[in-house]
C-alpha positions in Angstrom: 4.5 46.8 -32.5 1.9 49.2 -31.0 -0.1 49.6 -34.1 -0.4 45.8 -34.6 -1.6 45.2 -30.8 -4.1 48.2 -31.8 -5.0 46.4 -35.0 -5.6 42.9 -32.7 -7.5 44.6 -29.9 -10.3 46.4 -32.7 -10.3 43.1 -34.8 -11.1 41.0 -31.6 -13.7 44.3 -30.1 -15.3 43.8 -34.2 -15.7 39.8 -33.8 -17.2 40.0 -30.2 -19.8 42.5 -31.0 -20.7 40.4 -34.3 -21.2 37.2 -31.8 -23.1 39.0 -29.8 -25.6 40.7 -32.5 -25.7 37.3 -34.4 -26.6 35.6 -31.0 -29.6 38.6 -30.4 -30.6 38.2 -33.9 -30.9 34.0 -33.6 -32.5 34.4 -30.2 -35.3 36.8 -31.7 -36.0 34.5 -34.5 -36.2 31.1 -32.5 -38.3 33.1 -30.2 -40.5 34.4 -32.5 -40.9 31.5 -34.8 -41.9 29.2 -31.6 -45.1 28.8 -29.9 -44.8 30.1 -26.8 -47.0 28.8 -23.7 -49.8 31.3 -22.5 -48.3 34.8 -20.9 -44.7 34.4 -22.8 -46.4 36.1 -26.1 -43.9 38.9 -25.6 -40.8 36.7 -25.0 -39.3 37.9 -27.7 -38.6 41.6 -26.3 -36.2 40.1 -24.3 -33.1 39.7 -26.8 -34.0 42.8 -29.0 -34.2 45.1 -25.4 -30.8 43.5 -24.8 -29.3 44.2 -28.5 -30.4 47.9 -28.0 -28.9 48.0 -24.6 -25.6 46.6 -25.7 -25.1 49.0 -28.5 -26.3 52.1 -26.9 -24.8 51.6 -23.8 -23.1 48.5 -22.8 -20.3 48.2 -25.3 -19.5 52.1 -25.3 -19.4 51.8 -21.4 -16.6 49.0 -21.9 -14.9 50.7 -24.6 -14.6 53.8 -22.4 -13.2 52.2 -19.6 -13.0 48.3 -18.8 -14.4 47.8 -15.5 -14.7 44.3 -14.3 -18.5 45.2 -12.7 -19.6 46.1 -16.3 -18.2 43.3 -18.0 -19.6 40.8 -15.3 -22.7 42.4 -15.5 -23.0 42.4 -19.5 -22.4 38.7 -19.6 -25.2 38.0 -17.0 -27.6 40.2 -18.7 -26.5 38.4 -22.1 -27.2 35.1 -20.7 -30.6 36.2 -18.9 -32.0 38.6 -21.9 -30.4 36.5 -25.1 -29.6 32.7 -24.0 -32.4 32.0 -21.3 -35.3 32.8 -23.9 -33.8 30.8 -26.5 -33.7 27.7 -24.1 -37.1 28.1 -22.9 -38.7 27.8 -26.7 -36.1 25.2 -27.6 -36.7 23.0 -24.6 -40.4 24.2 -24.7 -40.1 24.7 -20.9 -42.0 27.3 -19.4 -42.6 26.2 -16.5 -41.0 26.4 -12.7 -40.7 24.6 -9.6 -44.0 26.3 -7.7 -47.2 23.7 -7.4 -49.4 26.9 -8.8 -47.6 28.6 -11.5 -48.5 32.2 -11.8 -51.3 33.6 -13.9 -50.2 34.1 -17.9 -51.3 38.0 -17.4 -48.6 38.4 -14.4 -45.7 36.5 -16.4 -46.8 39.0 -19.3 -46.1 42.0 -16.7 -42.9 40.1 -15.7 -41.8 40.1 -19.2 -42.0 44.0 -19.5 -40.7 44.5 -16.1 -37.7 43.0 -17.2 -37.1 45.1 -20.4 -38.2 48.3 -18.1 -35.4 47.4 -15.6 -32.9 46.7 -18.4 -33.5 50.3 -19.8 -33.2 52.0 -16.3 -30.1 49.7 -15.6 -28.8 51.2 -18.6 -30.0 54.7 -18.6 -28.1 55.0 -15.1 -24.5 53.3 -16.5 -25.0 56.2 -19.1 -25.6 58.9 -16.8 -22.5 57.5 -14.7 -20.2 57.4 -17.8 -21.4 60.9 -19.2 -20.5 62.2 -15.8 -16.8 60.4 -16.1 -16.4 61.4 -19.6 -16.2 65.1 -18.2 -13.6 64.3 -16.0 -9.3 64.0 -16.7 -9.1 60.4 -17.9 -8.7 57.8 -15.3 -5.8 55.3 -15.2 -5.3 52.8 -12.5 -2.8 53.9 -10.0 0.6 52.0 -10.1 0.9 48.9 -7.3 4.0 50.1 -5.4 3.2 49.3 -1.9 4.5 46.2 -0.2 2.0 44.4 1.5 3.1 44.1 5.4 3.2 40.9 6.3 3.3 40.7 10.0 -0.6 40.5 11.2 -1.1 38.3 7.9 1.3 35.5 8.7 -0.3 35.2 12.4 -3.5 35.5 10.6 -2.6 32.4 8.5 -0.8 30.6 11.6 -4.4 30.9 13.6 -6.4 29.7 10.7 -4.1 26.6 10.1 -4.3 26.0 14.1 -8.4 26.6 13.8 -8.7 24.1 11.2 -6.6 21.3 13.3 -8.9 22.2 16.4 -12.0 21.7 13.7 -11.3 19.1 11.3 -14.9 18.9 10.2 -14.0 22.1 8.2 -10.9 20.6 6.3 -13.8 18.3 4.8 -15.5 21.0 3.5 -12.2 23.0 1.7 -11.5 21.9 -2.1 -9.0 21.9 -4.0 -10.0 21.9 -7.6 -12.6 19.7 -6.8 -15.3 19.9 -3.8 -14.4 19.1 -0.5 -16.1 16.0 0.9 -17.9 18.0 3.6 -19.7 19.5 0.6 -21.5 22.5 1.3 -21.4 25.4 4.3 -24.8 26.1 4.1 -25.7 23.4 7.0 -22.5 24.6 9.0 -22.4 26.1 12.3 -21.5 29.6 13.0 -18.4 28.9 14.6 -17.4 26.2 11.9 -18.6 28.6 9.2 -16.4 31.6 10.8 -13.3 29.2 11.0 -13.7 28.3 7.4 -14.3 32.1 6.2 -11.0 33.1 8.5 -8.9 30.5 6.5 -10.0 32.0 3.4 -9.4 35.4 4.0 -5.9 34.4 5.0 -5.5 32.2 2.0 -6.2 35.0 -0.2 -3.7 37.3 1.5 -0.9 34.8 1.6 -1.6 34.8 -1.9 -1.2 38.7 -2.4 2.2 38.3 -0.4 3.3 35.4 -3.0 2.5 37.2 -5.7 3.8 40.4 -4.7 7.5 38.9 -3.7 7.4 37.2 -7.0 6.9 40.6 -8.7 9.8 42.3 -6.9 12.1 39.3 -7.6 11.0 39.6 -11.6 11.6 43.2 -11.6 15.1 42.9 -10.0 16.1 39.6 -11.9 14.3 39.8 -14.6 14.1 35.9 -14.3 10.6 34.4 -15.9 10.8 31.4 -13.1 9.0 34.0 -11.0 6.2 34.5 -13.3 5.8 30.8 -13.2 5.8 30.9 -9.3 3.3 33.9 -9.7 1.2 32.1 -12.1 1.2 29.0 -9.9 0.0 31.2 -6.9 -2.9 32.4 -9.0 -4.1 28.9 -9.9 -3.8 27.6 -6.2 -5.4 30.4 -4.9 -8.2 29.8 -7.3 -8.0 26.0 -6.4 -8.5 26.2 -3.1 -12.2 27.0 -2.2 -14.9 26.0 0.6 -18.3 24.7 -0.4 -19.9 24.8 -3.4 -20.6 28.3 -4.3 -19.5 28.0 -8.0 -19.5 32.2 -8.0 -17.3 32.4 -5.4 -14.6 30.4 -7.7 -15.6 32.8 -10.6 -15.2 35.8 -8.4 -12.1 34.7 -7.1 -10.8 33.9 -10.3 -11.6 37.3 -12.0 -9.5 39.3 -9.0 -6.9 36.9 -9.4 -6.0 37.4 -13.0 -6.5 40.9 -12.9 -4.1 41.1 -10.1 -1.6 39.0 -12.6 -2.3 41.4 -14.8 -1.4 44.5 -13.4 1.9 42.7 -12.0 2.7 41.0 -15.3 0.9 42.5 -18.1 3.0 41.1 -20.6 2.5 37.5 -19.5 -1.3 37.9 -19.1 -2.7 36.2 -22.3 -1.0 32.8 -21.1 -2.2 32.9 -17.9 -5.8 33.9 -19.0 -6.3 31.0 -21.3 -5.1 28.8 -18.8 -7.7 29.9 -16.5 -10.5 29.8 -18.8 -9.7 26.0 -19.4 -9.8 25.0 -15.8 -12.8 27.0 -14.5 -15.4 24.8 -17.1 -13.8 21.8 -15.3 -14.2 23.0 -12.0 -17.8 24.0 -12.3 -18.8 21.0 -13.7 -17.3 19.2 -11.4 -19.3 21.1 -8.3 -22.5 21.0 -10.4 -21.6 16.8 -10.4 -21.3 16.9 -6.6 -24.3 19.1 -5.7 -26.5 16.8 -7.8 -29.5 19.3 -7.5 -32.7 17.8 -8.0 -33.6 17.3 -11.4 -37.1 19.2 -12.9 -37.2 16.5 -15.1 -36.5 13.6 -12.9 -33.6 13.0 -15.2 -35.5 12.7 -18.1 -33.9 15.7 -20.1 -30.4 17.7 -19.6 -32.0 20.7 -21.6 -35.0 21.0 -19.6 -32.5 20.8 -16.2 -30.7 23.6 -18.1 -33.5 25.7 -18.6 -34.9 25.5 -14.8 -31.6 26.4 -13.8 -31.3 29.8 -16.0 -35.0 30.8 -15.0 -33.7 30.0 -11.5 -30.2 31.7 -11.0 -30.8 34.8 -13.5 -34.3 35.7 -12.5 -36.2 34.6 -15.5 -39.8 35.8 -16.4 -41.3 33.1 -14.4 -39.7 34.0 -10.9 -40.2 37.5 -11.4 -44.1 36.8 -11.8 -44.0 34.8 -8.8 -42.3 38.0 -7.1 -45.0 40.0 -8.5 -47.7 37.3 -7.3 -45.8 37.8 -3.6 -46.9 41.5 -3.1 -50.6 40.8 -4.0 -50.8 37.8 -1.6 -48.8 39.2 1.1 -49.4 43.0 1.1 -47.5 43.3 4.4 -44.4 42.1 2.7 -43.9 45.6 1.1 -43.6 47.1 4.8 -40.8 49.3 5.2 -40.0 47.4 8.3 -39.4 44.2 5.9 -37.2 46.4 3.5 -34.9 47.7 6.6 -34.7 44.2 7.9 -33.5 42.9 4.6 -30.6 45.7 4.8 -29.7 45.2 7.8 -30.6 41.6 9.3 -27.6 40.1 6.6 -25.1 42.5 7.9 -22.1 41.2 10.2 -22.4 42.3 13.5 -25.6 44.5 13.4 -27.7 41.4 12.3 -26.8 39.9 15.5 -28.9 42.3 17.1 -32.0 42.2 15.6 -31.9 38.4 14.6 -34.8 37.8 17.2 -37.2 40.5 15.8 -40.5 39.6 14.5 -39.9 40.3 11.0 -39.7 38.4 8.1 -37.4 38.4 5.0 -39.1 39.6 2.0 -37.6 36.1 0.7 -39.5 34.2 3.2 -42.5 35.8 1.8 -41.3 35.0 -2.0 -40.8 31.1 -0.8 -44.1 31.5 0.4 -46.0 32.0 -2.4 -43.7 29.8 -4.5 -44.0 27.0 -2.6 -47.1 27.7 -0.2 -44.9 26.1 2.5 -41.8 26.6 4.7 -39.4 25.6 2.1 -36.6 27.9 1.3 -34.9 27.6 -1.7 -35.9 29.8 -4.3 -34.3 33.6 -4.9 -36.3 36.5 -5.1 -35.1 38.6 -8.0 -33.9 42.6 -7.4 -36.3 44.0 -9.7 -39.2 41.8 -7.5 -37.6 42.8 -4.2 -37.7 46.5 -5.5 -41.6 46.0 -6.5 -42.5 45.0 -3.1 -41.3 47.8 -1.6 -41.3 50.6 -4.2 -44.0 49.5 -7.1 -43.3 48.8 -10.5 -42.5 52.2 -11.6 -39.6 52.6 -8.9 -38.7 48.7 -9.2 -35.2 48.8 -10.6 -34.1 51.4 -8.1 -32.4 48.9 -5.5 -30.5 47.8 -9.1 -29.8 51.2 -9.8 -28.6 52.0 -6.5 -26.3 48.7 -6.8 -24.6 50.2 -9.8 -23.9 53.3 -8.4 -22.3 51.9 -5.6 -20.0 49.7 -7.9 -18.9 52.8 -9.5 -18.0 54.3 -6.4 -15.8 51.0 -5.4 -14.3 51.2 -9.3 -13.1 54.6 -8.5 -11.7 53.9 -5.0 -9.9 51.0 -6.9 -8.1 53.6 -9.2 -6.9 55.2 -6.6 -5.5 52.6 -4.5 -2.1 51.9 -4.9 -2.2 49.3 -2.2 -2.2 45.9 -3.7 -5.0 44.6 -0.7 -7.1 47.1 -1.2 -7.4 46.8 -5.2 -7.7 42.8 -4.9 -10.8 43.5 -2.3 -12.5 45.9 -4.3 -12.1 44.1 -7.5 -14.0 40.9 -5.4 -16.3 43.2 -4.7 -17.2 44.8 -8.1 -17.4 41.3 -9.3 -19.8 40.0 -7.1 -22.0 43.2 -7.5 -21.9 42.2 -11.1 -23.8 39.1 -10.5 -27.0 41.3 -9.6 -29.1 39.9 -12.1 -29.3 36.6 -10.2 -29.2 38.1 -6.8 -31.2 40.2 -5.0 -30.2 43.1 -2.2 -30.4 40.8 1.0 -27.8 38.5 -0.8 -25.5 41.2 -2.2 -25.3 42.8 1.5 -25.0 39.5 3.4 -21.6 38.4 0.6 -20.0 42.2 1.3 -20.4 42.6 4.7 -18.5 39.4 5.1 -16.0 39.4 2.4 -15.3 43.2 2.7 -15.6 43.9 6.6 -13.4 40.8 7.7 -10.5 41.5 4.9 -10.5 45.5 5.6 -10.2 44.9 9.2 -7.4 42.6 9.2 -5.9 45.0 6.8 -6.4 47.9 9.3 -4.8 45.9 12.3 -1.7 45.1 10.1 -1.2 48.5 9.0 -2.2 50.0 12.8 0.6 47.3 14.4 3.3 48.1 11.5 2.6 52.0 12.4 2.6 51.3 16.1 6.0 49.3 16.0 7.6 52.3 13.8 6.1 55.0 16.3 8.1 53.1 19.2 11.2 52.8 17.2 11.2 56.7 16.4 10.6 57.1 20.1 13.3 55.0 21.2 15.7 56.8 18.8 14.6 60.1 19.8 15.1 59.2 23.6 18.8 58.1 22.6 19.6 61.0 20.8 18.4 63.4 23.8 
């Protein structure tokens, strides 16, 4: 049986490699045979760069140890370096949303910078993997600790009461379909905190339920507890707030990995079920958001291509970031860099909110629209170029990779289901770095990690205090 499973794994791995290499070759061929716009002459380098990176670093890294960060990062870079160039050429759409397009030579430099960035990120992963190879093989510690429930149930009750006190938040909560209230971007701070409190409570309640099902299955062997656990996974994925599609994907990844740890023999069935429902949810959100069409509804292909440029930091947006440095030299000041780091942090950000400093994203959007319009995300490599120049532009991405590897090592050491879950969420979110920047990642991790870990710590502390008091009473009685 083990030999059969090994053969299946090898066959699937070979099939995956074949699909990726064929896609890289197809992308290179389509781009090379196409007639690129001025500035996009080096576009065919992108699929070649990914093929080299995948063969030399990314694929061996995934084979060495399946890390959720590497998996998400590889997928995002595949979309960015292989799929996006095909869309650009096939749609014959090389523009963007700026009223003043970047210069052709800037787009050329942006394309080369993307290739250089991928090379440095791949080198970082290679070095970290080599260090790990020299150490004893690491395995995930078995999840044996039962989640303590006292504070979690209290938090869940408080979140329900808060929802009743602020019914507008309920309208923003969706169940497999977006809530009627839509996005949380325009919500007040109090409304956002109530919603976020509920989402944390929801995930903790999910962990309690799935651990209970695991214990019952271990003691009784009855499959109904597996189905209850699978239902809990779908409910945890299906309940979401706002219209951020990345949140749904990340929650799905963490949820199915928890299920895989607790019910490994039933993982494949759940995985296929989740793969069927996630695209439906993402499509529903896309329809609900009704994002403005760059083609005014004339071409879905052009609209999709535009979204890839925006959300995957394509050459157009990277070029805009390069021109931002020349148009606003003050954007590269160290004060802006530190403001990008500390302003989005929960707690610290409140103390420096009124400082007369602007985010780098503000400068980027000023170059993009030449107005106070704020909708575009400055690419991470463009953000790095602002502060450190082109040679050290990938340093922010390299730092994110190091941090993700650190979190993964902590996850392997943890036996606690809460820590495993939240670190899986964090690693998956960091894997989206291709379409994010340092400010967004810090903001997401600050909120998601901080509140979750604070509640976890309080729960442990209160349980410890109760046990200590019980021990004190027992000792006094004996004396």
